[in-house]
N, C-alpha and C positions, 0 to 999 in steps of 0.2 A: 316546676309544674306540681300541682297538688295531686296526691294519690286519691283516686276516686273509689277503688275497690280493692279488696284483698288480692284479686287476680292481677293487679299491676296496671290497670287502666289509669291514665294520667289525664289531667285537664290542661289542654293547650290554650294559648291565648284566644282562639276563636271560640272554644267551648265556654270559657270564662265570660267572653263578651255576650254569648247567647244567654247565659244565666243572669247576667246583670240586666240585659235588655229585658228579659222576660219578667224579672223582679220589678222593673220600673213600670211595665205595662204587659201584663199577662194575656191581654186580649188582642195583642198585635197579630196582624196576619203573617203567614209564612213569608209571603212575598216581601212585606215591609221589614220583617225581621232579617231576612236574608240580605236585602239591600243595605241595612244598617251595619251587619257584620262583614259584608264583602263576599257573600256566597251567592251561588245559584239557589233558586227555590228548592229544587230536588236535593242539592247537597245539604241545605239547611235542614230540611225535613229528616234526612238520613241521620245527620248528627243529633238532632233532637230525639229521634227514636233510640239511638245508642245511649245517650244520657239518660233517657227514661228507664231503659233496661238496666243500666249500671245502678241508677238510683233505687230500683225495686229490689236489686240484689243486696244493697246495703241494708235494707230494712229486714232482711232475713238473717243477718249476721248476729 
């Protein structure tokens, strides 16, 4: 897994799939994105929030 931040967060295969899917179509709905990566919509939304927070902490490093 790839290291995401200095605090040790790692990208798992689902996180990687989310990033790839959003790179291909950033306007995809949460429901469609969740279906594509095999998650529930709330689970997908929570993972996206976590990735956004980790990404914003990378910008301040």
